[in-house]
C-alpha positions as CSV (number, residue, x, y, z in Angstrom):
1,X,114.3,-84.5,-159.2
2,X,113.2,-80.7,-158.3
3,X,114.7,-79.9,-155.0
4,X,112.1,-78.8,-152.0
5,X,113.5,-78.0,-149.4
6,X,113.0,-75.5,-146.7
7,X,115.1,-72.5,-144.8
8,X,112.3,-71.7,-143.0
9,X,113.3,-72.7,-139.1
10,X,113.8,-71.6,-135.7
11,X,116.5,-71.5,-133.6
12,X,114.7,-71.1,-130.0
13,X,111.0,-72.2,-128.8
14,X,109.5,-69.0,-126.9
15,X,108.0,-69.6,-124.2
16,X,105.8,-67.3,-122.3
17,X,103.7,-66.6,-118.9
18,X,100.7,-64.7,-118.3
19,X,100.7,-63.0,-115.4
20,X,99.4,-63.7,-112.3
21,X,95.7,-64.9,-113.0
22,X,94.9,-64.3,-109.9
23,X,90.9,-63.6,-108.0
24,X,90.0,-62.3,-112.1
25,X,86.4,-61.5,-112.0
26,X,84.6,-63.2,-114.9
27,X,86.1,-61.7,-118.2
28,X,87.9,-61.9,-121.5
29,X,91.6,-61.2,-120.9
30,X,94.8,-60.6,-123.3
31,X,97.2,-62.3,-122.1
32,X,100.6,-63.1,-124.9
33,X,101.0,-61.4,-127.8
34,X,101.7,-63.9,-130.6
35,X,104.4,-63.5,-133.7
36,X,103.5,-63.5,-137.3
37,X,105.1,-66.8,-138.2
38,X,104.2,-67.9,-135.1
39,X,103.6,-72.2,-134.3
40,X,102.5,-72.3,-131.6
41,X,103.3,-75.7,-130.0
42,X,101.7,-76.6,-126.6
43,X,99.8,-74.2,-124.4
44,X,99.5,-74.8,-119.5
45,X,98.0,-74.2,-117.6
46,X,98.9,-74.2,-114.1
47,X,96.5,-74.0,-111.2
48,X,97.5,-73.2,-107.6
49,X,94.9,-72.2,-106.2
50,X,91.3,-73.8,-107.2
51,X,88.2,-72.4,-107.4
52,X,86.2,-73.1,-104.5
53,X,82.5,-73.0,-102.8
54,X,79.5,-71.7,-104.3
55,X,77.8,-74.3,-107.0
56,X,80.0,-77.3,-108.4
57,X,81.2,-77.3,-112.1
58,X,80.0,-74.2,-111.4
59,X,83.4,-72.0,-113.6
60,X,85.4,-72.6,-116.4
61,X,89.4,-71.0,-117.4
62,X,88.3,-71.2,-121.6
63,X,91.7,-71.0,-124.7
64,X,91.5,-68.7,-127.2
65,X,93.3,-66.4,-129.8
66,X,92.0,-63.0,-131.5
67,X,94.0,-62.3,-134.4
68,X,95.8,-63.3,-137.3
69,X,93.1,-62.1,-140.5
70,X,91.0,-64.6,-138.9
71,X,87.6,-64.6,-136.5
72,X,88.3,-64.5,-132.9
73,X,87.9,-68.2,-131.5
74,X,87.1,-67.9,-127.5
75,X,88.2,-71.5,-127.5
76,X,90.2,-72.1,-129.9
77,X,92.4,-73.6,-127.5
78,X,91.1,-75.4,-124.8
79,X,87.4,-75.4,-124.2
80,X,87.3,-78.3,-121.0
81,X,90.8,-79.7,-120.2
82,X,91.1,-77.3,-117.5
83,X,89.4,-78.5,-114.2
84,X,89.0,-75.6,-112.5
85,X,88.0,-76.7,-109.3
86,X,91.1,-78.9,-109.4
87,X,94.9,-78.0,-108.4
88,X,97.1,-79.5,-111.0
89,X,99.0,-78.6,-114.1
90,X,96.8,-79.0,-117.9
91,X,97.8,-79.0,-122.0
92,X,96.8,-77.4,-124.2
93,X,97.0,-80.8,-126.2
94,X,94.6,-83.6,-124.0
95,X,91.7,-80.9,-125.2
96,X,89.4,-81.7,-128.1
97,X,89.5,-77.8,-129.4
98,X,90.3,-76.9,-133.3
99,X,93.7,-75.5,-133.2
100,X,95.1,-78.6,-129.6
101,X,97.5,-80.1,-131.8
102,X,98.9,-76.1,-132.6
103,X,98.7,-73.1,-134.8
104,X,100.3,-71.3,-137.5
105,X,100.0,-67.3,-137.2
106,X,100.6,-66.9,-141.1
107,X,98.6,-64.2,-141.8
108,X,99.1,-61.7,-139.2
109,X,100.1,-61.2,-135.8
110,X,97.3,-62.7,-132.9
111,X,96.9,-62.4,-129.1
112,X,96.2,-65.4,-127.1
113,X,93.0,-64.9,-125.2
114,X,91.8,-66.3,-121.7
115,X,88.0,-66.4,-120.9
116,X,87.5,-66.6,-117.1
117,X,83.3,-67.8,-116.1
118,X,83.6,-68.2,-112.1
119,X,80.7,-69.1,-111.6
120,X,79.2,-68.7,-108.5
121,X,82.8,-69.7,-106.5
122,X,83.3,-67.4,-104.0
123,X,86.6,-68.5,-103.8
124,X,88.7,-67.5,-107.6
125,X,91.5,-69.2,-108.6
126,X,94.9,-68.7,-109.3
127,X,97.0,-69.5,-112.4
128,X,99.0,-68.9,-115.2
129,X,98.7,-69.9,-118.1
130,X,102.0,-71.3,-120.3
131,X,102.1,-70.8,-124.1
132,X,105.2,-72.6,-125.6
133,X,105.7,-71.0,-129.7
134,X,108.7,-70.8,-132.4
135,X,109.2,-68.2,-135.2
136,X,109.4,-69.9,-138.5
137,X,110.9,-67.4,-140.6
């Protein structure tokens, strides 16, 4: 029987933290560089201070990516699971997006992006985004 043993493995798991997303206006932000040959296994969002004031359920936070020789996908990881109006922890594996169960950056490096929509809230959120990935050479 022929062998089909893999030697592509990682000795470490990397957990990257974004800069503080404090009082950010509605826009798309680059938050974490993802190297080539990285497998993103989980993304966590920690909302410390939720958005408030204005119309209920008018704000959102999406997490996607650009790069990897693909068309950018602004909500490829998270599109609805993060409730920016409730403080707490949210993770991508709770969502149903195309890459909510993981993504392999094999064709090139990439960038994790977040799209913040503040809606008509008068108090903006204070949050961090954590990305867990391993690089396989």
